[in-house]
C-alpha positions, 0 to 999 in steps of 0.5 A: 813643351810641358811634360806631365809625370804621374806619380805612382805614389798615388796609384793602387800599389796592388794594381801597379801594372794596370795603373801604369797602363792607365796613364800611357799618354803621359810623358814619364811615369814618376816612381818615388823611391823612399828608404825610411831614413832620408825620409820617414816613409818606405816605398819600393826599390829596384825589383819593382822598377824592373817590373814596371819597366816591363809592364809599360812603354812609358819611360820611368822617372825615378826620384830617389829619396834615399840615403847614400844615393852615390851607392844605389842610384846607378842601380836604378839606371841599370834596372831600366829607369830613363831618368834618375833623380838624387837629392843634393842633401844626400849625395857625397859626390854629385858630379861623379854620380851624375856622370855614372847615371849618364854612363848607364844611359839614363838622364841625371837629375838633382833634387832640392828640398824646399829649404835648399837653395839653388845658388850653391849648385849653379856650377853643377848644372852642366852635368845635369839633364834635369833639376827638381825643385820640391814644392813640398817636403819630400816623404809623403804624397797628398801634401799642399803646394808651397807657394813660397817655392815659386820665387825659387823656381823663377831663380832656377829658370833664370840660372838655366837660361843664363847658362844657355842650358838644355836643362829640364826644370821639374816641380814635385809636390801638390801639383794640380789644376789649381797650382800647375799654371803658377809653376809653368809661369814661373818657368817649370816645364816638367810636372809631377802630379799624383792625386791630381791624376790618379784621383781623377775618374779618367787619369789619361784625360787628367794628364792631357788637361794638365799638360794643356793648362801648363802649356797655355800658362807657359805661353803667357809667361813668355809674353810678359 
C-alpha cells in the first residue's frame, strides 16, 4: 500500500499545528531537519519535533539532513519521532546508529543523495526499516524531480526483493501528481510530497489523490 508523507517544509511555519492537522489523513508527517552545514539551509530541531508530536496524531517521519547524525539522531527518536532517517554520507557508524534508533522504539532509515549509489549499502539493508532515495539534491523544497533517479529506484527495489526484506522504499524531492506514478512503477512505496500537498486548496484531498495515483501505478508496474 502506498504511503503519502506531506512535508512540513512546504507548510506555513507560523501555523505548524494547524498545518499538521490539515493532513491528518496522511500516513506520516515528514519533518525536514537541516543544520546549515550538511545542507546550506537551516530549519528546525528537537523542540519543534516534540511540539509537533503533541499537536498531531499523525506519526512523525524525521529526515535528518545534518552532520554528526550518530550523535543527534537518537534524540529525535527520544523526542517522539516514529521514524528517523539519517544520511549515508554523514553517518560514521550506520549500523550502530540504526540499532540505537530502533532501541528507542523508532523506525531506522538510511537516505542517499542522488549521486550516492545503493550497491555499497546492500549488506546494511537488514538493519533498516526504510531506505530513502533522494530525487533532488537535499537542502531546499520546491526543486524539480530528477528523472535520472528512476533507474536507481528500480535497482534499490530489486535489491530489497532479492533479499526478501520488509523494507519500505521512500522517495523525496519533486514528488507530485506529474511524477508520483513513475516513482511507484519503479518500486517506491512511500512518497514525500511538499508543495503538491500544501500548495493545494485542500491538502487532505491532495493526499488522497496522490495515494490513489501511486497505488494504481504500482499495480500496473506489478502486471508488467
